LOSE-258845 format. One record per residue (C-alpha): z, x, y negated. Coordinates in nm, 3 decimals. Each point is the difference from the previous one (the first is absolute). Layout:
<sites>
+---------+---------+---------+
!       w !       u !       v !
+---------+---------+---------+
!       Z !       X !       Y !
...
+---------+---------+---------+
</sites>
This chain:
<sites>
+---------+---------+---------+
!       w !       u !       v !
+---------+---------+---------+
!  -7.766 !   7.100 !  -2.851 !
!   0.295 !  -0.196 !  -0.126 !
!   0.248 !  -0.077 !   0.274 !
!   0.141 !  -0.350 !  -0.016 !
!   0.372 !   0.002 !   0.002 !
!   0.140 !  -0.282 !   0.215 !
!   0.351 !  -0.092 !  -0.097 !
!   0.215 !  -0.107 !   0.288 !
!   0.227 !  -0.297 !  -0.064 !
!   0.365 !   0.033 !   0.105 !
!   0.231 !  -0.300 !   0.073 !
!  -0.070 !  -0.373 !   0.000 !
!  -0.152 !  -0.222 !  -0.259 !
!   0.214 !  -0.284 !  -0.129 !
!  -0.199 !  -0.251 !   0.202 !
!   0.046 !   0.197 !   0.320 !
!   0.372 !   0.033 !  -0.065 !
!   0.036 !  -0.373 !  -0.056 !
!  -0.190 !  -0.073 !   0.319 !
!   0.227 !   0.238 !   0.196 !
!   0.312 !  -0.162 !  -0.143 !
!  -0.134 !  -0.345 !   0.086 !
!  -0.068 !   0.108 !   0.359 !
!   0.347 !   0.150 !   0.036 !
!   0.154 !  -0.316 !  -0.145 !
!  -0.195 !  -0.213 !   0.245 !
!   0.111 !   0.212 !   0.294 !
!   0.362 !  -0.021 !  -0.112 !
!  -0.030 !  -0.377 !  -0.042 !
!  -0.122 !  -0.023 !   0.357 !
!   0.239 !   0.255 !   0.149 !
!   0.331 !  -0.110 !  -0.155 !
!   0.002 !  -0.359 !   0.134 !
!  -0.121 !   0.128 !   0.337 !
!   0.274 !   0.262 !   0.013 !
!   0.264 !  -0.251 !  -0.108 !
!  -0.122 !  -0.249 !   0.259 !
!   0.017 !   0.267 !   0.271 !
!   0.349 !   0.099 !  -0.114 !
!   0.111 !  -0.363 !   0.002 !
!  -0.141 !  -0.061 !   0.347 !
!   0.171 !   0.311 !   0.133 !
!   0.335 !  -0.125 !  -0.128 !
!  -0.061 !  -0.344 !   0.150 !
!  -0.096 !   0.165 !   0.330 !
!   0.321 !   0.205 !  -0.003 !
!   0.213 !  -0.311 !  -0.058 !
!  -0.189 !  -0.193 !   0.267 !
!   0.052 !   0.286 !   0.245 !
!   0.372 !  -0.009 !  -0.067 !
!   0.010 !  -0.377 !   0.052 !
!  -0.191 !   0.047 !   0.327 !
!   0.240 !   0.270 !   0.116 !
!   0.297 !  -0.225 !  -0.074 !
!  -0.172 !  -0.280 !   0.190 !
!  -0.038 !   0.229 !   0.302 !
!   0.366 !   0.100 !  -0.030 !
!   0.104 !  -0.366 !   0.006 !
!  -0.202 !  -0.051 !   0.319 !
!   0.171 !   0.306 !   0.151 !
!   0.335 !  -0.147 !  -0.102 !
!  -0.084 !  -0.319 !   0.188 !
!  -0.090 !   0.199 !   0.311 !
!   0.332 !   0.185 !  -0.017 !
!   0.233 !  -0.287 !  -0.086 !
!  -0.188 !  -0.300 !   0.135 !
!  -0.055 !  -0.178 !  -0.330 !
!  -0.128 !   0.048 !  -0.352 !
!   0.267 !   0.102 !  -0.250 !
!   0.135 !  -0.282 !  -0.218 !
!  -0.073 !   0.014 !  -0.372 !
!   0.369 !  -0.049 !  -0.078 !
!  -0.033 !  -0.342 !  -0.160 !
!   0.178 !  -0.186 !   0.282 !
!   0.349 !   0.124 !   0.088 !
!   0.009 !  -0.169 !   0.342 !
!  -0.337 !   0.149 !   0.096 !
!   0.116 !   0.351 !  -0.094 !
!   0.319 !  -0.045 !   0.204 !
!  -0.185 !  -0.128 !   0.306 !
!  -0.255 !   0.279 !  -0.026 !
!   0.261 !   0.275 !  -0.015 !
!   0.192 !  -0.149 !   0.292 !
!  -0.320 !  -0.010 !   0.206 !
!  -0.104 !   0.353 !  -0.094 !
!   0.352 !   0.143 !   0.046 !
!   0.190 !  -0.212 !   0.259 !
!   0.318 !   0.210 !  -0.035 !
!   0.009 !  -0.004 !  -0.379 !
!   0.352 !  -0.025 !  -0.145 !
!   0.102 !  -0.279 !  -0.235 !
!   0.096 !   0.257 !  -0.261 !
!  -0.369 !   0.089 !  -0.034 !
!  -0.068 !  -0.343 !  -0.146 !
!   0.290 !   0.047 !  -0.239 !
!  -0.149 !   0.330 !  -0.118 !
!  -0.345 !  -0.154 !  -0.045 !
!   0.141 !  -0.298 !  -0.186 !
!   0.192 !   0.221 !  -0.243 !
!  -0.295 !   0.240 !  -0.036 !
!  -0.226 !  -0.288 !  -0.099 !
!   0.240 !  -0.136 !  -0.262 !
!  -0.061 !  -0.353 !   0.126 !
!   0.337 !  -0.121 !   0.116 !
!  -0.075 !  -0.360 !  -0.103 !
!  -0.104 !  -0.242 !   0.273 !
!  -0.372 !  -0.065 !   0.017 !
!  -0.109 !   0.307 !  -0.190 !
!  -0.258 !   0.226 !   0.167 !
!   0.111 !   0.329 !   0.147 !
!  -0.277 !   0.198 !  -0.169 !
!  -0.317 !  -0.066 !  -0.192 !
!  -0.362 !   0.026 !   0.111 !
!  -0.031 !   0.362 !  -0.115 !
!   0.332 !   0.133 !   0.129 !
!  -0.064 !  -0.136 !   0.351 !
!  -0.286 !   0.244 !   0.060 !
!   0.220 !   0.301 !  -0.067 !
!   0.299 !  -0.137 !   0.186 !
!  -0.177 !  -0.086 !   0.326 !
!  -0.269 !   0.267 !   0.017 !
!   0.209 !   0.294 !  -0.122 !
!   0.183 !   0.045 !   0.333 !
!   0.334 !  -0.090 !   0.161 !
!   0.285 !   0.200 !   0.150 !
!   0.007 !   0.077 !   0.371 !
!   0.355 !  -0.137 !   0.010 !
!  -0.044 !  -0.333 !   0.188 !
!   0.305 !  -0.153 !  -0.169 !
!  -0.071 !   0.134 !  -0.346 !
!  -0.379 !   0.007 !  -0.044 !
!   0.040 !  -0.059 !  -0.375 !
!   0.294 !   0.223 !  -0.093 !
!  -0.006 !   0.257 !   0.280 !
!  -0.154 !   0.347 !  -0.044 !
!  -0.358 !  -0.037 !  -0.121 !
!   0.037 !  -0.371 !  -0.075 !
!  -0.109 !  -0.165 !  -0.326 !
!   0.353 !  -0.042 !  -0.140 !
!   0.301 !   0.220 !  -0.067 !
!   0.341 !  -0.158 !  -0.047 !
!   0.172 !   0.187 !  -0.283 !
!   0.319 !  -0.206 !  -0.013 !
!   0.108 !  -0.276 !   0.240 !
!   0.354 !  -0.043 !  -0.133 !
!  -0.063 !  -0.297 !  -0.225 !
!  -0.116 !  -0.356 !   0.057 !
!  -0.349 !   0.109 !  -0.106 !
!  -0.114 !   0.328 !   0.148 !
!  -0.171 !   0.268 !  -0.204 !
!  -0.328 !   0.064 !   0.178 !
!  -0.282 !   0.237 !  -0.097 !
!  -0.352 !   0.044 !   0.128 !
!  -0.038 !   0.295 !   0.239 !
!  -0.299 !   0.216 !  -0.089 !
!   0.041 !   0.209 !   0.318 !
!  -0.124 !  -0.261 !   0.247 !
!  -0.110 !   0.057 !   0.360 !
!  -0.268 !  -0.154 !   0.220 !
!  -0.220 !  -0.109 !  -0.288 !
!  -0.302 !  -0.210 !   0.090 !
!  -0.146 !   0.060 !  -0.345 !
!   0.076 !   0.307 !  -0.208 !
!   0.065 !  -0.124 !  -0.353 !
!  -0.048 !   0.259 !  -0.272 !
!   0.358 !   0.039 !  -0.132 !
!  -0.130 !   0.056 !  -0.353 !
!  -0.148 !  -0.348 !   0.000 !
!   0.311 !  -0.178 !   0.122 !
!   0.198 !  -0.174 !  -0.273 !
!   0.277 !   0.256 !   0.026 !
!   0.146 !   0.223 !  -0.268 !
!  -0.104 !   0.342 !   0.129 !
!   0.294 !   0.172 !  -0.169 !
!   0.279 !  -0.227 !   0.126 !
!  -0.146 !  -0.169 !   0.306 !
!   0.096 !  -0.340 !  -0.140 !
!  -0.241 !  -0.288 !   0.046 !
!  -0.156 !  -0.140 !  -0.315 !
!  -0.092 !  -0.361 !  -0.033 !
!  -0.377 !  -0.045 !  -0.009 !
!   0.035 !  -0.161 !  -0.343 !
!   0.156 !   0.325 !  -0.115 !
!  -0.292 !   0.203 !   0.129 !
!  -0.270 !  -0.235 !  -0.122 !
!   0.135 !  -0.087 !  -0.341 !
!   0.269 !   0.258 !  -0.074 !
!   0.354 !  -0.109 !  -0.067 !
!   0.052 !  -0.251 !   0.281 !
!   0.348 !  -0.076 !   0.124 !
!  -0.033 !   0.106 !   0.363 !
!   0.143 !  -0.212 !   0.277 !
!  -0.012 !   0.132 !   0.356 !
!  -0.029 !   0.311 !   0.215 !
!  -0.339 !  -0.082 !   0.152 !
!  -0.301 !   0.180 !  -0.153 !
!  -0.357 !  -0.119 !  -0.031 !
!  -0.314 !   0.213 !   0.035 !
!  -0.237 !   0.036 !  -0.295 !
!  -0.375 !   0.005 !   0.050 !
!  -0.158 !   0.340 !  -0.057 !
!  -0.037 !   0.051 !  -0.373 !
!   0.148 !  -0.345 !  -0.068 !
!   0.325 !  -0.134 !  -0.141 !
!  -0.015 !  -0.309 !   0.220 !
!   0.116 !   0.005 !   0.363 !
!  -0.196 !  -0.090 !   0.311 !
!   0.131 !  -0.330 !   0.138 !
!   0.006 !  -0.157 !   0.346 !
!   0.005 !  -0.367 !   0.101 !
!   0.095 !  -0.115 !   0.349 !
!  -0.197 !  -0.308 !   0.113 !
!   0.319 !  -0.165 !   0.126 !
!   0.121 !  -0.040 !  -0.357 !
!  -0.320 !  -0.078 !  -0.193 !
!   0.044 !  -0.297 !  -0.230 !
!   0.036 !  -0.156 !  -0.342 !
!   0.346 !   0.043 !  -0.147 !
!   0.177 !  -0.146 !  -0.300 !
!   0.114 !   0.231 !  -0.282 !
!   0.365 !  -0.108 !   0.019 !
!   0.229 !   0.297 !   0.060 !
!  -0.151 !   0.284 !   0.197 !
!  -0.355 !  -0.080 !   0.105 !
!  -0.096 !   0.092 !   0.354 !
!  -0.328 !   0.144 !   0.120 !
!  -0.109 !   0.166 !  -0.315 !
!   0.059 !   0.318 !  -0.186 !
!   0.151 !  -0.030 !  -0.345 !
!  -0.173 !   0.236 !  -0.235 !
!   0.020 !  -0.189 !  -0.328 !
!  -0.277 !  -0.062 !  -0.249 !
!  -0.152 !   0.347 !   0.001 !
!  -0.110 !   0.015 !   0.361 !
!   0.015 !  -0.365 !   0.099 !
!   0.131 !  -0.148 !   0.322 !
!  -0.134 !   0.085 !   0.345 !
!  -0.029 !  -0.283 !   0.249 !
!  -0.180 !  -0.047 !   0.330 !
!  -0.361 !  -0.115 !  -0.035 !
!  -0.142 !  -0.330 !   0.114 !
!  -0.326 !  -0.020 !   0.194 !
!  -0.274 !  -0.261 !  -0.001 !
!   0.103 !  -0.115 !   0.348 !
!   0.151 !  -0.347 !   0.048 !
!   0.268 !  -0.098 !   0.251 !
!  -0.132 !  -0.330 !   0.131 !
!   0.339 !  -0.082 !   0.156 !
!   0.134 !  -0.072 !  -0.349 !
!  -0.139 !  -0.316 !  -0.169 !
!  -0.229 !   0.053 !  -0.299 !
!   0.222 !  -0.248 !  -0.188 !
!   0.311 !   0.217 !   0.032 !
!   0.240 !  -0.126 !  -0.265 !
!   0.213 !   0.304 !  -0.081 !
!  -0.076 !   0.360 !  -0.094 !
!   0.165 !   0.117 !   0.322 !
!  -0.221 !  -0.224 !   0.213 !
!  -0.313 !   0.096 !  -0.185 !
!   0.104 !   0.363 !   0.027 !
!  -0.037 !  -0.041 !   0.375 !
!  -0.332 !  -0.179 !  -0.042 !
!  -0.184 !   0.304 !  -0.137 !
!   0.059 !   0.308 !   0.215 !
!   0.103 !   0.343 !  -0.121 !
!  -0.202 !   0.313 !   0.064 !
!   0.127 !   0.169 !   0.319 !
!   0.208 !  -0.308 !   0.077 !
!   0.126 !   0.150 !   0.329 !
!   0.071 !   0.356 !  -0.111 !
!   0.065 !   0.143 !  -0.347 !
!  -0.142 !   0.088 !  -0.339 !
!   0.029 !   0.326 !  -0.194 !
!  -0.076 !  -0.015 !  -0.371 !
!  -0.050 !   0.292 !  -0.240 !
!  -0.033 !  -0.064 !  -0.373 !
!  -0.324 !   0.198 !  -0.036 !
!  -0.113 !   0.224 !  -0.284 !
!   0.111 !  -0.239 !  -0.275 !
!   0.355 !   0.033 !   0.139 !
!   0.043 !  -0.378 !  -0.024 !
!   0.038 !  -0.254 !   0.279 !
!  -0.111 !  -0.284 !  -0.224 !
!   0.154 !  -0.343 !   0.015 !
!   0.291 !  -0.155 !  -0.177 !
!   0.309 !  -0.182 !   0.116 !
!  -0.026 !  -0.378 !   0.038 !
!  -0.206 !  -0.083 !  -0.310 !
!  -0.058 !  -0.365 !   0.096 !
!   0.271 !  -0.246 !   0.103 !
!   0.213 !   0.276 !   0.155 !
!  -0.262 !   0.062 !   0.268 !
!  -0.105 !   0.355 !   0.069 !
!  -0.356 !   0.110 !  -0.056 !
!  -0.163 !   0.180 !   0.290 !
!  -0.331 !   0.180 !   0.019 !
!  -0.277 !  -0.083 !   0.243 !
!  -0.204 !   0.247 !   0.203 !
!  -0.286 !   0.074 !  -0.019 !
!  -0.063 !  -0.194 !  -0.322 !
!   0.293 !   0.156 !  -0.188 !
!   0.067 !  -0.334 !  -0.169 !
!   0.349 !  -0.096 !  -0.118 !
!   0.102 !  -0.321 !   0.178 !
!   0.301 !  -0.230 !   0.026 !
!   0.067 !  -0.342 !   0.152 !
!   0.004 !  -0.286 !  -0.247 !
!   0.337 !  -0.163 !  -0.067 !
!   0.064 !  -0.350 !   0.135 !
!  -0.265 !  -0.101 !   0.249 !
!  -0.134 !   0.331 !   0.119 !
!  -0.354 !  -0.064 !   0.109 !
!  -0.170 !   0.319 !  -0.108 !
!   0.055 !   0.345 !  -0.137 !
!  -0.049 !   0.033 !  -0.372 !
!  -0.204 !   0.306 !  -0.083 !
!   0.017 !   0.202 !  -0.319 !
!  -0.230 !   0.245 !  -0.171 !
!   0.254 !   0.277 !   0.049 !
!  -0.099 !   0.247 !   0.270 !
!   0.158 !   0.311 !   0.146 !
!  -0.268 !   0.211 !   0.164 !
!   0.130 !   0.353 !  -0.050 !
!   0.270 !  -0.020 !   0.268 !
!  -0.050 !   0.190 !   0.324 !
!   0.113 !  -0.151 !   0.330 !
!  -0.009 !   0.065 !   0.373 !
!  -0.259 !  -0.277 !   0.046 !
!  -0.241 !   0.097 !  -0.281 !
!  -0.271 !   0.263 !   0.027 !
!   0.144 !   0.175 !  -0.303 !
!   0.092 !  -0.208 !  -0.304 !
!  -0.009 !  -0.377 !   0.034 !
!  -0.309 !  -0.003 !  -0.219 !
!  -0.185 !   0.207 !   0.257 !
!   0.025 !  -0.291 !   0.242 !
!  -0.175 !  -0.247 !  -0.226 !
!  -0.364 !  -0.092 !   0.070 !
!  -0.250 !   0.145 !  -0.246 !
+---------+---------+---------+
</sites>
């Protein structure tokens, strides 16, 4: 009897191979966006956690010193706050702070909205007369012989309420000198003061803080208060408006300042913390219409500004900034929008 020889086939046919490749491609197409989305959400969660921790530190600061820290935009407010927190503070401390900030001109803010977080939460000296320049204070006086003192930021601070990662402070790690935030963000800035800012994790933009006592529209003449100058690449951070109306101010308010009071800010009794988000950009531009600043509205994310002349309503623009992360949003601003 003839035995049939059955030949066994090894490997795949071309059709089977193509089907396998198609399945693998489909799985990759599904997995890559999912993995990227998970990675993105984890980074957002990390930034939000940091914002939340800073928020808690600010509340602890209030418990310790009886008030929220100023954001540095109002010189008189900073002075009153330091006198209240440190009743025995010496006058020379204000001289050191003034020269450290590089703002000797009248009316200029003591520090910007990013530097204030580091300055107030980083800890003060136990010396009741020299809480700023004493051991462990935020400032070190290098030379007090001239009319303008040489003052440097002290990286060895005591009594910190929030532990800032020194590698993320805008400080030259090799020299200890403070870099301007422009220098860190853009490269090649000119510098300007001894007060560092704190960069968001993985970002080149700092985390900023706005004190409710100094919310407001400002004109672009000279140094502009209540906002963080970052230039065109990362925009301008400002406090956010809400959709709440102050009925004590007439709806026919005739100036930007009056209408500014008509529509309330978010957290109008406390503070706002703003992080630039994963795009590393705050959004916004400086006074694009009639020298009136554009603000953003929460939760819509719309860009708004009061009309010039008779200010009867906010003008709204198509521009939105929804990537920012704040202390009043669930995560990014976009996450707070209705579906």
